[in-house]
C-alpha positions in Angstrom: 128.7 103.0 77.8 125.7 103.3 80.2 122.4 103.2 78.3 119.7 102.4 80.9 118.4 103.2 84.3 116.3 101.0 86.5 114.8 103.2 89.1 113.0 100.4 91.1 112.5 101.4 94.7 112.0 98.7 97.3 111.0 99.1 100.9 112.6 96.7 103.4 112.8 96.0 107.1 115.5 94.0 108.9 113.3 90.8 108.7 111.2 91.3 105.6 111.4 92.7 102.1 108.5 94.8 100.8 108.3 95.2 97.0 107.1 98.6 95.8 106.3 100.1 92.4 109.1 99.3 90.0 110.1 102.2 87.7 112.7 102.2 85.0 114.0 105.1 83.0 115.8 103.9 79.9 117.7 105.6 77.1 117.5 102.6 74.8 114.1 101.6 73.7 112.3 99.5 71.0 111.2 102.2 68.6 112.6 104.4 65.9 112.1 107.6 67.7 114.7 109.8 69.4 116.1 108.6 72.8 114.1 109.4 75.9 114.9 112.6 77.8 115.3 111.6 81.5 114.6 115.0 83.0 112.5 117.9 81.8 113.7 121.4 82.4 110.4 123.0 81.3 109.1 125.6 83.7 105.6 124.5 82.8 106.3 121.2 84.6 105.8 122.9 88.0 102.5 122.0 89.6 99.8 124.7 89.2 101.4 126.8 86.5 99.1 125.9 83.7 96.1 128.3 83.3 94.7 128.1 79.7 91.4 129.5 78.8 90.2 126.1 77.4 87.3 124.5 79.3 89.2 121.2 78.9 92.2 122.3 81.0 91.6 120.0 83.9 93.5 116.9 82.5 96.7 119.0 82.0 96.6 121.4 85.0 98.2 120.8 88.4 100.4 118.0 87.0 104.1 117.5 86.7 106.0 115.3 84.3 108.4 112.7 85.7 111.2 110.9 83.8 110.1 108.3 81.2 110.4 104.8 82.7 110.4 101.0 81.9 108.3 99.2 84.5 109.3 95.8 85.9 106.9 92.9 85.1 105.6 92.7 88.7 104.8 96.4 88.9 101.3 96.8 90.6 100.4 99.5 88.2 100.2 97.2 85.2 97.4 94.9 84.1 98.4 91.5 82.6 102.1 92.3 83.1 104.9 90.3 81.5 108.6 90.8 80.9 109.5 93.6 78.5 109.6 92.4 74.9 110.4 94.0 71.6 107.6 93.9 69.0 107.4 95.2 65.4 106.5 98.8 65.2 104.5 98.2 62.0 100.7 98.0 62.0 99.1 97.3 58.7 97.0 100.2 57.5 98.5 102.7 60.0 101.3 105.2 59.8 103.6 106.7 62.4 103.2 110.5 62.8 106.4 112.5 62.2 107.9 114.0 65.4 107.3 117.7 65.8 109.5 119.8 68.0 107.9 121.8 70.8 109.2 125.0 69.2 107.2 124.2 66.0 103.8 123.6 67.7 102.6 127.2 67.0 103.0 126.7 63.2 99.7 127.4 61.4 99.7 124.2 59.4 99.8 121.9 62.5 96.5 120.3 61.8 97.8 119.0 58.5 100.7 117.3 60.2 98.4 115.4 62.7 97.3 111.9 61.8 93.7 111.1 62.6 92.6 108.0 64.6 92.4 105.1 63.8 94.9 105.8 60.9 97.6 106.9 63.3 100.1 104.3 64.7 100.9 105.8 68.1 103.4 103.0 68.9 101.4 102.3 72.0 101.8 98.6 71.4 105.5 98.9 71.2 105.8 100.9 74.4 103.3 98.7 76.2 105.2 95.5 75.4 108.5 97.2 76.1 107.0 98.5 79.4 108.1 102.0 78.5 105.8 104.8 79.8 105.8 108.5 80.5 104.7 109.5 84.0 102.7 112.3 85.5 102.5 113.3 89.1 99.2 114.9 90.1 98.7 117.5 92.8 97.1 114.8 94.9 100.3 112.6 94.6 98.8 110.1 92.1 101.1 108.8 89.5 99.7 108.3 86.0 101.3 106.4 83.1 101.0 107.5 79.5 102.1 106.5 76.0 105.3 108.5 75.3 105.4 111.2 72.6 101.8 110.9 71.6 99.4 113.9 72.1 95.7 113.3 71.4 94.2 116.5 69.9 90.8 117.5 68.5 91.0 120.3 66.1 87.9 122.5 65.7 85.9 121.6 62.6 87.4 118.1 62.5 85.1 115.1 63.3 87.8 112.8 64.8 90.6 112.9 67.3 94.1 113.0 65.8 97.6 112.3 67.0 100.6 114.6 67.1 104.0 113.1 67.9 106.3 115.3 70.0 109.7 115.1 71.6 110.1 112.5 74.4 110.2 114.0 77.9 108.3 117.1 76.9 104.8 115.7 76.3 103.1 117.7 79.1 104.6 120.9 77.9 103.6 120.1 74.3 100.0 119.2 75.3 99.6 122.5 77.1 101.0 124.4 74.1 98.6 122.6 71.7 95.6 123.1 74.0 96.3 126.9 74.0 95.9 127.1 70.2 92.7 128.9 69.0 92.0 126.2 66.5 92.1 123.3 69.1 89.1 122.1 71.0 91.2 120.0 73.4 94.5 118.2 73.8 95.5 115.5 76.2 98.1 112.8 76.8 97.5 109.2 75.8 96.9 107.9 79.4 97.1 104.2 80.3 93.8 103.6 81.9 93.2 100.6 84.2 90.5 98.1 85.0 88.6 98.9 88.2 89.1 96.0 90.6 85.9 93.8 90.6 86.1 91.2 93.4 84.5 87.8 92.5 83.4 87.1 96.1 79.8 86.0 95.5 78.3 87.4 98.8 80.0 90.8 98.7 76.7 92.3 97.6 75.6 91.8 101.2 78.5 93.8 102.5 77.1 97.4 102.1 80.0 98.7 104.1 82.5 98.4 101.3 80.5 100.9 99.2 80.2 103.1 102.2 83.8 103.4 103.0 85.2 103.3 99.5 86.8 99.9 99.6 86.7 99.4 95.8 88.7 102.6 95.2 91.1 101.5 97.9 91.6 98.1 96.3 92.6 99.9 93.1 95.6 101.0 95.2 96.3 97.8 97.1 94.6 94.7 98.2 96.9 94.5 101.1 100.1 92.4 101.7 100.7 89.3 103.7 103.8 90.9 105.4 101.4 93.1 107.4 100.0 91.0 110.3 96.8 91.5 112.2 96.2 89.9 115.6 92.7 89.1 116.7 92.9 89.0 120.5 89.9 86.9 121.6 89.1 83.2 122.0 90.4 82.0 118.6 88.4 82.3 115.4 87.7 79.4 113.0 91.2 79.1 111.6 90.2 76.7 108.8 87.3 78.7 107.6 87.5 78.6 103.7 87.4 82.4 103.6 90.1 82.9 106.3 92.4 79.9 106.0 94.6 81.3 103.2 95.4 84.3 105.4 95.7 82.6 108.8 98.9 81.5 110.5 99.6 80.0 113.9 98.9 82.3 116.9 99.4 82.3 120.6 97.5 81.3 123.7 98.2 84.1 126.2 96.6 82.1 129.0 98.5 78.8 128.5 101.6 80.5 127.0 101.7 78.1 124.1 101.1 78.2 120.3 97.6 77.9 118.7 97.7 75.9 115.5 94.0 75.0 115.0 90.7 76.1 116.3 87.0 75.5 115.4 86.4 79.1 116.6 83.7 81.1 118.2 81.3 83.5 116.3 82.6 86.7 117.9 86.3 86.4 116.7 85.4 84.6 113.5 83.1 87.4 112.4 85.7 90.0 113.3 88.5 88.2 111.5 86.3 88.2 108.3 85.7 92.0 108.6 89.4 92.6 108.8 90.9 90.1 106.3 88.5 87.6 104.7 90.2 86.6 101.4 89.4 89.1 98.6 88.9 87.7 95.1 89.0 84.0 95.9 85.5 83.3 94.5 84.2 82.4 97.9 81.9 84.2 100.3 82.8 87.7 101.4 85.7 90.2 101.3 87.6 91.6 104.2 89.3 95.0 104.2 92.5 93.6 102.8 94.5 90.5 102.0 96.7 90.7 105.1 97.9 88.0 107.5 95.7 87.0 110.4 96.6 85.3 113.6 94.6 84.5 116.8 95.8 85.3 120.3 93.6 83.6 123.0 92.5 85.3 126.2 89.9 84.7 128.9 89.5 88.5 129.2 91.7 89.8 132.0 93.6 93.0 131.4 96.9 91.2 132.1 96.2 88.7 129.4 95.4 91.5 126.9 98.7 93.2 127.8 100.6 89.9 127.3 98.9 89.5 123.9 100.1 92.9 122.8 103.7 92.2 124.1 103.7 88.8 122.3 102.4 90.5 119.1 105.3 93.0 119.2 107.9 90.3 119.3 106.2 88.4 116.5 106.0 90.9 113.7 102.4 92.1 114.3 101.7 95.8 113.5 97.9 95.8 114.0 96.2 94.5 117.2 92.5 94.2 117.5 91.0 93.7 121.0 87.2 93.7 120.7 86.5 93.8 124.4 85.9 96.4 127.1 89.0 97.9 128.8 89.9 100.9 126.6 90.1 103.0 129.7 92.9 100.9 131.1 96.2 102.6 131.8 97.9 99.2 131.6 96.5 98.5 128.1 97.4 102.0 127.0 101.0 101.3 128.1 100.9 98.1 126.0 99.6 100.2 123.1 102.5 102.6 123.6 104.9 99.7 123.6 103.4 98.4 120.3 103.7 101.9 118.7 107.3 102.4 119.8 108.7 98.9 119.2 106.6 97.5 116.3 105.5 100.8 114.7 102.0 99.4 115.3 98.4 100.4 116.3 96.1 99.0 119.0 92.4 99.4 118.3 89.5 98.6 120.7 85.7 99.1 120.4 83.9 102.3 121.5 81.3 100.0 123.2 77.7 99.2 122.3 74.5 100.7 123.5 73.2 104.3 123.6 74.5 107.1 125.8 77.7 108.5 127.2 80.5 106.3 128.5 82.9 108.0 130.8 86.2 106.6 129.4 89.3 108.8 129.0 90.8 109.2 125.6 93.9 107.0 126.0 96.5 108.2 123.5 97.7 104.8 122.3 94.3 103.0 122.2 92.2 103.9 119.1 88.5 103.5 119.9 86.0 102.9 117.2 82.2 103.7 117.3 79.7 102.0 115.0 77.7 103.4 112.1 74.9 102.0 110.0 74.3 102.1 106.2 73.0 105.7 106.5 76.0 106.8 108.4 74.0 107.2 111.6 76.1 106.5 114.8 74.6 103.5 116.5 76.8 103.0 119.6 78.0 104.7 122.8 79.6 108.1 122.8 82.3 109.6 124.9 85.7 111.3 125.0 87.4 108.0 124.1 85.9 107.8 120.6 88.6 108.3 117.9 86.9 107.1 114.6 83.7 105.6 113.4 83.3 102.6 111.1 80.4 100.5 109.8 79.3 97.9 112.3 75.5 97.9 112.3 74.0 94.9 110.5 77.2 94.1 108.6 77.8 90.7 106.9 80.9 88.6 107.5 82.2 85.1 108.3 81.0 82.9 111.2 81.7 79.5 112.6 81.0 76.2 110.8 82.4 77.8 107.6 79.3 80.0 107.4 78.3 83.7 106.9 75.8 85.9 108.7 74.8 89.4 109.7 75.6 90.9 113.0 76.0 94.3 114.7 78.6 95.7 117.2 81.5 98.0 117.7 83.3 94.6 118.1 83.0 94.4 114.3 83.5 98.0 113.4 86.9 97.8 115.1 88.4 94.9 113.1 87.2 96.6 109.9 89.2 99.7 111.1 92.1 97.3 111.7 91.9 95.9 108.2 91.9 99.4 106.7 95.0 100.3 108.8 96.8 97.1 107.6 96.2 98.0 104.0 97.5 101.5 104.5 100.7 99.9 106.1 100.8 97.6 103.0 100.7 100.5 100.6 103.7 102.2 102.2 105.3 100.1 105.0 107.6 102.9 106.0 104.6 104.8 107.3 104.6 105.0 111.1 101.5 104.7 113.2 101.2 108.4 113.7 101.4 109.0 110.0 98.7 106.4 109.3 96.4 107.9 112.0 96.9 111.4 110.5 96.0 110.0 107.0 92.8 108.6 108.5 92.0 111.9 110.3 92.6 114.0 107.2 90.4 111.8 104.9 87.6 110.8 107.3 84.0 111.7 106.5 83.1 114.3 109.1 79.5 113.2 110.0 79.1 115.0 113.3 79.9 118.4 114.6 82.9 119.9 112.7 86.2 118.4 113.8 86.4 115.8 116.5 83.3 114.9 118.4 82.2 112.3 121.0 80.1 110.3 118.5 82.2 109.9 115.3 85.6 111.0 116.7 87.6 112.4 113.8 84.9 111.0 111.4 83.8 107.8 109.7 86.7 106.2 108.0 87.1 106.8 104.3 89.1 103.8 103.1 89.3 105.0 99.4 90.5 108.5 100.3 93.0 107.2 102.9 94.4 104.7 100.4 94.9 107.4 97.9 96.6 109.6 100.5 98.9 106.7 101.5 99.8 106.1 97.8 100.8 109.7 97.6 103.5 109.2 100.2 105.3 106.6 98.1 108.8 107.6 96.8 109.0 109.2 93.4 111.9 108.6 91.1 112.4 112.3 90.2 115.4 112.2 88.0 118.6 110.6 86.7 121.8 112.0 85.3 125.0 110.6 83.8 127.9 113.0 84.2 131.7 112.8 84.6 131.7 109.0 84.4 129.2 108.7 87.2 125.5 107.9 87.3 123.1 109.6 89.7 119.5 108.7 90.7 117.2 111.1 92.6 114.2 110.2 94.7 112.1 111.8 97.4 113.7 111.7 100.9 112.2 110.7 104.2 114.3 111.1 107.4 114.9 108.1 109.5 115.2 105.6 106.6 118.2 103.8 105.1 118.8 104.2 101.3 121.0 102.0 99.2 121.6 101.7 95.5 121.6 98.4 93.6 122.2 97.4 90.0 121.7 94.5 87.6 122.7 93.8 84.0 119.2 92.6 83.0 115.6 92.7 84.1 114.9 89.2 82.9 116.4 87.0 85.7 117.9 90.0 87.5 121.0 89.6 89.6 120.9 92.5 91.9 124.1 93.7 93.6 124.5 96.6 95.9 126.6 99.4 94.4 129.9 99.6 96.2 130.9 103.0 97.5 127.7 104.6 96.4 127.6 108.3 97.4 124.5 109.7 99.1 123.6 113.4 99.5 120.3 115.0 100.5 118.7 118.4 101.0 116.0 116.8 103.2 113.5 116.8 100.4 115.4 114.8 97.7 118.1 112.3 98.1 120.7 111.7 95.3 122.4 108.3 95.1 125.4 108.2 92.9 127.3 105.2 91.4 130.9 106.5 91.1 131.9 103.7 88.7 129.0 102.5 86.5 129.7 99.5 84.3 130.5 100.0 80.6 127.6 97.8 79.5 123.9 98.5 80.0 122.8 98.2 83.6 119.6 98.9 85.5 119.3 100.4 88.9 117.1 100.1 91.9 116.8 102.2 95.1 116.2 100.2 98.2 114.6 101.9 101.2 115.1 100.1 104.6 113.5 100.5 108.0 116.5 100.7 110.4 
């Protein structure tokens, strides 16, 4: 008999595999409570339907409960993750609250059935070690984890917070009902909080731009992934720089038409490479925008060489191309940018140019031009119709040759910072196309000039933290599971143009994934349902794999 569901989604391309958030809903669990309910039919679970009079309504409003899950050990949402384990539910000196049905939450003696902290045993340790969590989806698309069945409540007149245990799968509904009681000050779920990422790069304090664009908030979503490649088109950077080497792979000489495997570098490209992808959290120097892969493509500076660089990048798995040179007015380069967009789902970025005043460049649709801002968000570079976004580039701090670090200014450095941000957004959800990433950047940018697009800031100064949150909100959501008529069905959000397959394994420890034969797929263009027509008799776990065609 089937007793578990592994709802791991994974995003893949024909050449690479991209691991995503692993989510598992399971009916068998290491506690003495009732089995988990995989779906909630409560009308209160719809976003925006909760309107209590309590001043503490915010943690419960505009949220929807998702199925209870077991997270895989490598899930990025977990700190100090390990394989699921079973631990004793007993904690000396603490007692487990009795489960109260949602229908009984209006009873007048509810306060007497609550167990105060720290006397209450919430079974949080059992669920954490078993990797079993409830999930909430916020109106902004953020997914929150919580300790199943536990509601934290403060009754009026009581000094301490207490715990009420409720039915699994109905925690949000129960918390809302409890919060509406006249004798309750507030009620909330037992949310799994997380450590804010604190990079240990000793010189990051000189990099004011990370605070300005919200890098720390973005890094809580993703530090970037090595399968997203950034090409620095320029005379090569110092490839063995201690803060770049771990991210650097062999590149190409577009002049000599041969590989580049080593280079002592020049300052211009080395500084830009550090802005994009100096290693974050390695205890050395500075931090780039993301931990993505870097490669140099050498040019002397002719437009034809730049075009050749872009075409080579397309055939070598590069999605982000930085060319910190003049030439953003070139129709030939725009055609190369179009080729990059259509054939590698990539983005070409170039500088908006240094110096004051107007530059009479057209706005080429497939070249994204970046102007430069300072620490006060003042625009410090040329303006014109070609400007698409602004990014910090005035007196910024990054890598330089001879394994060093220094300050410098230029749109040549604002542009690779933009490229690093784009690479992290692709890392968060690799199925995003270039137009989708650009739209995320437009919708989240800090509008520092005249309202809307303008010739100084374009669509605004990039807001890395907000863009990363918006990219995270595009990730697939395991929205339900159902066993019926000898079949097992898993539902997730649907995106046209992608390939979906269903996989299963008998265990999460040393998993042996096999694609489900004859899986049946159906969609209403918002959700897709993947059905295993013949699930095994023993416990199995399932994953949904999402592929780029």
